[in-house]
C-alpha positions, 0 to 999 in steps of 0.5 A: 500500500502506498504511503499516501493511502496508508496516511489517509487510512490512519487519518480516517481511523483517527477522525472516527476516534475523535467523533466518539471521544478521547479514549477512542482516539487513543485506541485508534492511534494505538491500532494505527501504529500497529497497522504497518506490521500487520500489512507486512505480515499479511503480504508475507503470508500471501506471498508464501501461499502463492510460492507454495501454490506454484510448487503444488498446482499445475495447469491453468492456475500457474499463470494466476499464481505467478501473477499473485506471487509478483503482486504480493512480493511487491506489496511486501516490499512496499510494506517493509519500506514503509515500516523502515525494515528495508526490503 
C-alpha cells in the first residue's frame, strides 16, 4: 500500500476516534501504529501461499499464481519500506 493511502487510512481511523471521544482516539492511534506490521505480515503470508501454490498446482492456475506471487512480493516490499525494515 502506498504511503499516501496508508496516511489517509490512519487519518480516517483517527477522525472516527475523535467523533466518539478521547479514549477512542487513543485506541485508534494505538491500532494505527500497529497497522504497518500487520500489512507486512499479511503480504508475507500471501506471498508464501502463492510460492507454495506454484510448487503444488499445475495447469491453468500457474499463470494466476505467478501473477499473485509478483503482486504480493511487491506489496511486501512496499510494506517493509514503509515500516523502515528495508526490503
